[in-house]
VEXDREN-2710 file (C-alpha; in Angstrom, 1 decimal):
% VEXDREN-2710
k/r/px/py/pz
1/UNK/1.0/10.1/2.3
2/UNK/2.9/7.1/3.7
3/UNK/3.9/5.1/0.7
4/UNK/-0.1/3.6/0.8
5/UNK/1.0/1.5/-2.5
6/UNK/-1.7/-0.9/-1.9
7/UNK/-4.2/1.6/-2.9
8/UNK/-2.2/3.7/-5.2
9/UNK/-0.6/1.2/-7.8
10/UNK/0.0/2.2/-11.1
11/UNK/-2.8/2.2/-13.3
12/UNK/-0.6/0.2/-15.8
13/UNK/-0.1/-2.9/-13.7
14/UNK/-3.8/-3.7/-13.7
15/UNK/-4.6/-3.1/-17.3
16/UNK/-3.5/-6.6/-18.8
17/UNK/-5.9/-8.3/-16.3
18/UNK/-8.9/-6.4/-16.8
19/UNK/-9.3/-8.5/-19.9
20/UNK/-11.4/-10.7/-17.3
21/UNK/-15.1/-10.4/-17.2
22/UNK/-17.1/-9.3/-13.9
23/UNK/-17.5/-11.8/-11.4
24/UNK/-20.6/-12.7/-9.6
25/UNK/-20.6/-9.9/-6.4
26/UNK/-22.4/-12.8/-4.4
27/UNK/-20.5/-15.6/-4.6
28/UNK/-17.9/-15.5/-1.5
29/UNK/-14.2/-15.5/-1.9
30/UNK/-14.2/-18.4/0.6
31/UNK/-15.8/-20.7/-2.1
32/UNK/-13.4/-19.4/-4.9
33/UNK/-10.2/-19.7/-3.2
34/UNK/-8.3/-22.9/-2.5
35/UNK/-5.7/-22.9/0.5
36/UNK/-2.8/-25.3/0.6
37/UNK/0.2/-25.4/2.6
38/UNK/3.8/-27.2/1.2
39/UNK/5.4/-29.1/4.2
40/UNK/8.1/-25.8/4.1
41/UNK/5.4/-23.8/5.2
42/UNK/4.9/-21.7/2.0
43/UNK/0.9/-21.2/1.7
44/UNK/-0.8/-21.1/-1.8
45/UNK/-3.9/-19.2/-2.5
46/UNK/-5.2/-20.4/-6.0
47/UNK/-8.6/-18.6/-7.4
48/UNK/-10.0/-20.0/-11.0
49/UNK/-11.8/-17.7/-13.4
50/UNK/-12.0/-18.6/-16.7
51/UNK/-13.5/-15.6/-18.3
52/UNK/-10.4/-15.3/-20.3
53/UNK/-6.8/-16.9/-20.8
54/UNK/-4.9/-14.9/-18.8
55/UNK/-3.6/-15.6/-15.3
56/UNK/-2.1/-13.3/-12.5
57/UNK/0.8/-15.0/-10.5
58/UNK/2.1/-13.0/-7.3
59/UNK/4.7/-14.2/-4.7
60/UNK/4.0/-12.2/-1.4
61/UNK/6.6/-11.6/1.4
62/UNK/6.2/-10.8/4.9
63/UNK/8.5/-8.0/4.6
64/UNK/8.5/-4.5/4.5
65/UNK/9.7/-1.3/6.0
66/UNK/8.1/-2.5/9.3
67/UNK/10.4/-5.3/9.4
68/UNK/13.3/-2.7/9.6
69/UNK/15.6/-1.1/11.9
70/UNK/17.0/2.5/12.3
71/UNK/20.1/2.8/10.6
72/UNK/19.3/0.2/8.0
73/UNK/15.7/1.5/6.8
74/UNK/14.9/1.1/3.3
75/UNK/16.5/-2.4/2.6
76/UNK/13.1/-4.0/2.1
77/UNK/12.8/-1.4/-1.3
78/UNK/16.3/-2.0/-2.0
79/UNK/16.2/-5.7/-2.0
80/UNK/13.0/-5.8/-4.4
81/UNK/15.2/-3.9/-6.9
82/UNK/17.7/-6.6/-6.4
83/UNK/15.8/-9.3/-7.0
84/UNK/16.1/-8.8/-10.5
85/UNK/19.7/-9.1/-10.8
86/UNK/19.6/-12.7/-11.6
87/UNK/20.7/-16.2/-10.1
88/UNK/22.9/-18.9/-11.3
89/UNK/20.5/-19.8/-14.0
90/UNK/18.9/-16.6/-15.0
91/UNK/21.1/-13.4/-15.8
92/UNK/20.9/-9.8/-14.5
93/UNK/17.4/-8.2/-15.7
94/UNK/16.7/-11.3/-17.8
95/UNK/13.6/-12.0/-15.5
96/UNK/11.6/-9.4/-17.1
97/UNK/13.0/-10.3/-20.5
98/UNK/11.6/-13.9/-20.3
99/UNK/8.1/-13.1/-19.2
100/UNK/7.9/-10.4/-21.9
101/UNK/9.1/-13.3/-24.5
102/UNK/6.4/-15.4/-23.4
103/UNK/3.8/-12.5/-23.7
104/UNK/3.4/-11.3/-20.2
105/UNK/4.6/-8.3/-17.9
106/UNK/5.9/-8.1/-14.5
107/UNK/6.3/-5.7/-12.2
108/UNK/6.9/-5.3/-8.1
109/UNK/6.1/-3.2/-5.1
110/UNK/7.4/-3.0/-1.9
111/UNK/5.1/-1.4/1.1
112/UNK/5.0/-0.7/5.0
113/UNK/4.0/-4.5/5.8
114/UNK/5.2/-6.5/2.8
115/UNK/7.1/-7.1/-0.7
116/UNK/4.9/-8.2/-3.8
117/UNK/6.1/-9.6/-7.3
118/UNK/3.7/-10.3/-10.0
119/UNK/3.4/-11.3/-13.2
120/UNK/0.4/-11.3/-16.0
121/UNK/0.5/-13.8/-18.7
122/UNK/-1.1/-16.2/-20.8
123/UNK/-2.4/-19.0/-18.6
124/UNK/-0.6/-21.7/-20.6
125/UNK/2.6/-20.2/-19.8
126/UNK/2.4/-20.0/-16.0
127/UNK/5.2/-22.6/-15.8
128/UNK/7.8/-19.8/-16.8
129/UNK/7.0/-17.7/-13.7
130/UNK/6.7/-20.4/-11.6
131/UNK/10.1/-21.7/-12.3
132/UNK/11.5/-17.8/-12.4
133/UNK/9.9/-17.2/-9.0
134/UNK/11.3/-20.6/-7.3
135/UNK/14.6/-19.9/-8.7
136/UNK/15.0/-16.2/-7.4
137/UNK/13.3/-17.5/-3.6
138/UNK/16.6/-19.3/-2.9
139/UNK/19.3/-18.5/-5.5
140/UNK/19.3/-14.8/-5.7
141/UNK/23.1/-13.7/-6.7
142/UNK/24.4/-10.6/-7.2
143/UNK/28.0/-9.0/-6.9
144/UNK/29.4/-5.4/-6.5
145/UNK/29.0/-4.5/-10.1
146/UNK/25.2/-5.6/-10.0
147/UNK/24.7/-3.8/-6.5
148/UNK/26.4/-0.6/-7.2
149/UNK/24.2/1.1/-10.0
150/UNK/21.2/-0.4/-8.4
151/UNK/21.7/1.0/-4.9
152/UNK/22.2/4.4/-7.2
153/UNK/19.4/4.1/-8.8
154/UNK/17.1/3.7/-5.1
155/UNK/19.1/6.7/-3.6
156/UNK/18.1/8.8/-6.9
157/UNK/14.4/7.6/-6.7
158/UNK/14.4/8.8/-3.0
159/UNK/15.8/12.2/-4.1
160/UNK/13.1/12.7/-6.9
161/UNK/10.1/11.1/-5.1
162/UNK/10.9/12.7/-2.0
163/UNK/13.7/15.1/-1.3
164/UNK/12.1/17.1/-4.7
165/UNK/8.5/16.4/-3.7
166/UNK/7.7/18.7/-1.2
167/UNK/4.3/17.3/-0.7
168/UNK/5.7/13.5/-0.4
169/UNK/8.3/15.2/2.1
170/UNK/5.4/16.6/4.1
171/UNK/3.7/13.3/4.5
172/UNK/7.1/11.4/5.1
173/UNK/7.7/14.1/8.3
174/UNK/4.1/13.7/9.5
175/UNK/4.7/9.8/9.8
176/UNK/7.9/10.4/11.7
177/UNK/6.1/12.5/14.2
178/UNK/2.8/10.9/14.5
179/UNK/4.9/7.5/15.4
180/UNK/7.1/7.4/18.1
181/UNK/7.7/3.7/18.8
182/UNK/6.4/2.0/15.8
183/UNK/8.6/1.6/12.5
184/UNK/5.7/2.9/10.3
185/UNK/7.5/6.3/11.5
186/UNK/10.1/5.5/8.8
187/UNK/9.3/5.6/5.0
188/UNK/9.1/2.3/2.9
189/UNK/12.2/3.8/0.6
190/UNK/14.0/4.4/3.7
191/UNK/16.1/7.5/5.1
192/UNK/18.5/8.9/2.7
193/UNK/21.3/8.8/5.3
194/UNK/20.7/5.2/5.4
195/UNK/20.2/4.6/2.1
196/UNK/23.9/5.9/1.3
197/UNK/25.5/3.5/3.8
198/UNK/23.8/0.3/3.1
199/UNK/25.7/-2.6/1.5
200/UNK/25.5/-5.7/-0.3
201/UNK/26.1/-7.7/2.6
202/UNK/23.5/-5.8/4.0
203/UNK/20.8/-6.6/1.4
204/UNK/22.3/-10.5/1.3
205/UNK/21.7/-10.9/4.9
206/UNK/18.3/-9.5/4.6
207/UNK/17.4/-11.6/1.6
208/UNK/18.7/-14.8/3.4
209/UNK/16.6/-13.6/6.9
210/UNK/13.1/-12.8/4.8
211/UNK/13.0/-14.8/1.6
212/UNK/12.0/-17.9/2.7
213/UNK/9.0/-20.4/2.0
214/UNK/7.4/-20.1/5.3
215/UNK/7.9/-16.1/5.3
216/UNK/5.6/-15.7/1.8
217/UNK/2.7/-16.8/0.1
218/UNK/1.4/-17.2/-3.3
219/UNK/-1.6/-15.9/-4.7
220/UNK/-2.8/-16.8/-8.6
221/UNK/-6.0/-15.9/-10.0
222/UNK/-7.3/-16.9/-13.8
223/UNK/-7.9/-19.4/-16.0
224/UNK/-6.1/-22.6/-15.1
225/UNK/-6.9/-25.8/-13.4
226/UNK/-6.6/-26.0/-9.6
227/UNK/-5.1/-29.1/-9.4
228/UNK/-2.7/-28.7/-12.3
229/UNK/-1.2/-25.7/-11.4
230/UNK/-1.1/-26.7/-7.5
231/UNK/1.3/-29.9/-8.8
232/UNK/3.2/-27.5/-10.5
233/UNK/4.3/-24.7/-7.6
234/UNK/4.4/-28.1/-5.5
235/UNK/7.2/-29.5/-7.8
236/UNK/8.9/-26.0/-8.1
237/UNK/8.8/-24.6/-4.8
238/UNK/8.7/-27.8/-2.2
239/UNK/12.1/-28.7/-2.6
240/UNK/13.4/-25.0/-1.3
241/UNK/14.1/-25.6/2.4
242/UNK/12.6/-23.4/5.3
243/UNK/14.8/-21.1/7.1
244/UNK/14.9/-20.0/10.4
245/UNK/11.5/-17.9/11.5
246/UNK/12.6/-14.1/11.0
247/UNK/12.4/-12.1/14.2
248/UNK/9.3/-10.9/14.9
249/UNK/8.1/-7.2/15.1
250/UNK/7.0/-6.7/18.8
251/UNK/6.8/-2.7/18.5
252/UNK/3.5/-1.4/20.0
253/UNK/2.8/2.2/19.4
254/UNK/1.8/4.1/22.9
255/UNK/-1.4/6.4/22.7
256/UNK/-1.1/9.6/21.3
257/UNK/-1.4/11.9/24.6
258/UNK/-1.8/15.4/22.8
259/UNK/-1.7/17.0/19.5
260/UNK/1.8/17.2/17.8
261/UNK/2.7/19.9/15.1
262/UNK/5.5/20.0/12.7
263/UNK/6.3/22.2/10.0
264/UNK/8.0/21.6/6.7
265/UNK/9.8/24.8/5.2
266/UNK/10.6/24.2/1.4
267/UNK/10.3/25.6/-1.9
268/UNK/7.0/24.9/-3.1
269/UNK/4.2/26.7/-5.0
270/UNK/1.5/26.0/-2.7
271/UNK/1.2/25.4/1.1
272/UNK/-0.4/21.9/2.2
273/UNK/-1.5/20.8/5.4
274/UNK/-2.1/17.0/6.8
275/UNK/-3.5/15.7/9.8
276/UNK/-2.8/12.2/10.9
277/UNK/-5.4/10.7/13.6
278/UNK/-4.5/6.9/15.6
279/UNK/-7.2/4.5/14.3
280/UNK/-7.4/0.5/14.6
281/UNK/-7.3/-1.6/11.5
282/UNK/-9.6/-4.1/10.1
283/UNK/-9.3/-6.2/13.2
284/UNK/-10.7/-3.2/15.2
285/UNK/-14.7/-3.0/16.1
286/UNK/-14.7/0.6/14.4
287/UNK/-12.7/-0.9/11.2
288/UNK/-16.1/-0.4/9.2
289/UNK/-17.5/2.7/10.5
290/UNK/-14.1/4.2/9.6
291/UNK/-14.3/3.2/6.0
292/UNK/-17.6/5.0/5.9
293/UNK/-16.5/7.9/7.5
294/UNK/-13.7/8.2/4.8
295/UNK/-16.3/8.1/2.2
296/UNK/-18.6/10.5/3.9
297/UNK/-15.7/12.9/4.1
298/UNK/-14.1/12.5/0.8
299/UNK/-15.8/9.9/-1.1
300/UNK/-15.9/11.9/-4.6
301/UNK/-16.6/15.1/-5.5
302/UNK/-20.1/15.4/-4.0
303/UNK/-18.7/14.3/-0.4
304/UNK/-18.4/17.2/2.3
305/UNK/-15.1/17.7/1.9
306/UNK/-14.7/18.8/-1.7
307/UNK/-18.3/19.8/-1.8
308/UNK/-18.0/22.3/1.2
309/UNK/-14.4/23.2/0.7
310/UNK/-13.7/23.2/-2.8
311/UNK/-16.7/23.7/-4.4
312/UNK/-19.1/26.0/-2.1
313/UNK/-16.5/27.9/-0.2
314/UNK/-13.6/28.1/-2.9
315/UNK/-10.9/27.3/-0.2
316/UNK/-9.4/24.2/-1.4
317/UNK/-7.4/23.2/-4.5
318/UNK/-7.0/19.6/-3.0
319/UNK/-9.1/18.0/-0.2
320/UNK/-9.4/14.4/1.0
321/UNK/-8.7/11.4/3.6
322/UNK/-7.0/8.3/3.4
323/UNK/-7.4/5.6/5.9
324/UNK/-5.5/1.9/5.5
325/UNK/-7.6/-0.8/6.5
326/UNK/-5.5/-3.6/5.7
327/UNK/-2.1/-2.4/7.3
328/UNK/-0.6/-4.9/9.7
329/UNK/-0.6/-2.9/12.8
330/UNK/-2.9/-0.1/13.4
331/UNK/-1.8/3.0/11.1
332/UNK/-3.2/6.8/10.8
333/UNK/-6.7/8.2/9.1
334/UNK/-5.4/11.1/7.3
335/UNK/-7.0/14.3/6.5
336/UNK/-5.6/16.7/4.2
337/UNK/-5.8/19.6/2.1
338/UNK/-4.0/22.4/-0.3
339/UNK/-5.5/25.7/-0.2
340/UNK/-6.1/27.7/-3.7
341/UNK/-3.4/30.3/-4.6
342/UNK/-4.3/33.5/-2.3
343/UNK/-6.2/31.3/0.2
344/UNK/-4.4/30.4/3.6
345/UNK/-3.6/27.2/4.9
346/UNK/-4.7/28.6/8.3
347/UNK/-7.8/29.0/7.1
348/UNK/-8.4/25.6/5.1
349/UNK/-7.1/24.0/8.6
350/UNK/-9.8/26.0/10.6
351/UNK/-12.3/24.9/7.7
352/UNK/-11.3/21.2/8.0
353/UNK/-11.7/21.1/11.7
354/UNK/-15.1/22.7/11.6
355/UNK/-16.1/20.0/9.1
356/UNK/-14.9/17.2/11.7
357/UNK/-16.6/18.9/14.6
358/UNK/-19.9/18.8/12.4
359/UNK/-19.4/15.0/12.0
360/UNK/-18.6/14.5/15.7
361/UNK/-21.7/16.8/16.6
362/UNK/-24.5/15.2/14.2
363/UNK/-25.0/11.8/12.6
364/UNK/-25.0/11.9/9.1
365/UNK/-28.3/11.9/7.2
366/UNK/-29.7/8.6/5.9
367/UNK/-29.1/9.9/2.3
368/UNK/-25.8/10.7/3.1
369/UNK/-24.8/7.4/4.7
370/UNK/-26.6/5.6/1.9
371/UNK/-24.7/7.3/-0.7
372/UNK/-21.3/6.6/1.0
373/UNK/-22.2/2.9/1.4
374/UNK/-23.2/2.6/-2.3
375/UNK/-19.8/4.0/-3.3
376/UNK/-17.9/1.9/-1.2
377/UNK/-19.7/-1.7/-2.2
378/UNK/-20.0/-0.4/-6.2
379/UNK/-16.1/0.3/-6.0
380/UNK/-15.2/-3.0/-4.1
381/UNK/-17.8/-4.9/-6.8
382/UNK/-16.6/-3.1/-9.8
383/UNK/-12.6/-4.0/-9.2
384/UNK/-13.5/-7.6/-9.3
385/UNK/-13.4/-6.8/-13.4
386/UNK/-9.6/-7.2/-12.6
387/UNK/-8.0/-10.5/-12.0
388/UNK/-5.1/-8.5/-10.8
389/UNK/-7.2/-6.4/-8.1
390/UNK/-9.0/-9.7/-7.2
391/UNK/-5.4/-11.5/-6.6
392/UNK/-4.1/-8.2/-4.8
393/UNK/-7.2/-8.3/-2.4
394/UNK/-6.3/-11.8/-1.4
395/UNK/-2.8/-10.9/-0.7
396/UNK/-3.5/-7.6/1.3
397/UNK/-6.0/-9.6/3.5
398/UNK/-3.9/-12.5/3.9
399/UNK/-1.1/-10.2/4.7
400/UNK/-3.2/-8.4/7.2
401/UNK/-4.3/-11.8/8.9
402/UNK/-6.7/-13.7/7.1
403/UNK/-8.0/-13.8/3.5
404/UNK/-11.3/-15.3/4.6
405/UNK/-11.9/-11.4/6.1
406/UNK/-12.5/-10.2/2.6
407/UNK/-16.2/-11.9/2.7
408/UNK/-17.0/-9.7/5.9
409/UNK/-16.3/-6.2/3.8
410/UNK/-19.7/-5.7/2.6
411/UNK/-21.8/-7.0/5.5
412/UNK/-19.9/-4.9/7.7
413/UNK/-20.1/-1.5/5.6
414/UNK/-23.7/-2.4/5.1
415/UNK/-24.2/-2.8/9.2
416/UNK/-22.6/0.5/9.6
417/UNK/-25.4/3.2/11.4
418/UNK/-25.1/6.9/11.2
419/UNK/-24.5/6.9/14.7
420/UNK/-21.6/4.3/14.2
421/UNK/-20.1/7.1/11.9
422/UNK/-20.7/9.8/14.6
423/UNK/-18.8/7.8/17.5
424/UNK/-15.8/7.0/15.0
425/UNK/-15.7/10.8/14.3
426/UNK/-16.0/11.5/18.0
427/UNK/-13.4/8.8/19.3
428/UNK/-10.4/9.3/16.7
429/UNK/-10.3/12.7/15.2
430/UNK/-9.6/14.4/18.5
431/UNK/-6.8/16.6/19.3
432/UNK/-5.5/14.4/21.5
433/UNK/-4.7/12.0/18.9
434/UNK/-4.1/14.5/16.4
435/UNK/-0.5/15.0/14.6
436/UNK/-0.5/18.5/12.3
437/UNK/2.0/18.8/9.4
438/UNK/2.2/22.1/7.4
439/UNK/3.9/22.8/4.4
440/UNK/5.2/26.4/4.6
441/UNK/6.4/27.6/0.8
442/UNK/9.9/29.1/0.7
443/UNK/10.4/31.2/-2.3
444/UNK/12.1/29.7/-5.5
445/UNK/15.9/30.1/-6.0
446/UNK/16.5/32.3/-8.4
447/UNK/16.4/30.9/-12.0
448/UNK/14.3/27.7/-10.9
449/UNK/10.7/27.4/-10.3
450/UNK/9.5/25.8/-6.8
451/UNK/8.5/22.3/-7.2
452/UNK/4.7/21.6/-7.6
453/UNK/3.3/19.8/-4.3
454/UNK/1.9/16.9/-6.0
455/UNK/0.4/13.9/-4.2
456/UNK/3.0/11.3/-3.6
457/UNK/2.6/7.9/-5.6
458/UNK/3.7/4.5/-4.7
459/UNK/6.9/3.1/-5.5
460/UNK/6.7/0.4/-8.5
461/UNK/9.8/-1.5/-9.7
END
């Protein structure tokens, strides 16, 4: 899939913050988050949670692959790696060592729409990460000796995670065909040809353009005093001068006017099929209906696709859907599957289309609708156990437009009707709006096994 890493972050990044106890589901985020904006434009979002002496500190930059241009794709992710190469005060790779010496852990991830750096640690050590992040927001420094090996690490990362992973390569191809005008067409890690020609000067120029206070925001959730932490953040970040506004992304994907098809021929154990349909994001009126549609189709092993195609008809090894509610710009609704050995991808494709057709023709039952809604609501509420997830959710929605919209999620889901789901399927999952990508396996090279067609995963530093 298109590096949808907001929803596929490695579980290990969440574990330290799972120490926090559940919050009350009825307590709106609007009542729990304090928002301030520093004079230099840096937004600060603080969420006090006193259930454990732990805090999660995140710095979000409004720059991802969406902000790149052809010929220089992959710079956002490359810069994420280089942000750990130090400043005049902090040596290369010392950032993580300092966090670890203070009992914490840290990581980072890059996505289509943003780049996020985070640390989880005892709340009485928050001053450490505040100072480190303020320092590297304005003082990043790396020479060719630092750039060259990290550059090679990223090139190898692309080779291992995409070039040598046939399913990842298929989803990358699907995006390249589905988007003709919008930068969602290229992968977060960048095209290999662009990565190979990236320079230290490219990365530094990108840093100076996008890593400014007004193009960033801070999210912190955990056990702290808001006035005290706010004062600490202001002391560290307020002196940073704001740069010029970065260039806006003006690209708009035109409506698709007919089915597009593409085939990837790679060494692989099994074929794979993926379909992408252009859909609105959370700002569209059908967003909640699309969320529920996704849950009806693939919200667990009792959902339609798995129950019908894997369990009953024994056609698929894996089937599913994916919808990016909080993408900054409209993205695609994915429907995908992998046939069992001995079953054809053509038959699986036909059956996936039949499932879509049934959803377009007939409203789902009251039981099925309630089950999908309950699953979405339970997942949302239970995830509040994690401080990391609470901060991540605030960041996702802020990046997508406004963190206050979090409180609309459950009410909007509960308001969806069976007819809303049918209309969403009928309006968006159409042949005219469809891009189909098929992995056609080639036999393995003698002496080597074919790569497993595993689902792709997000890139975490």
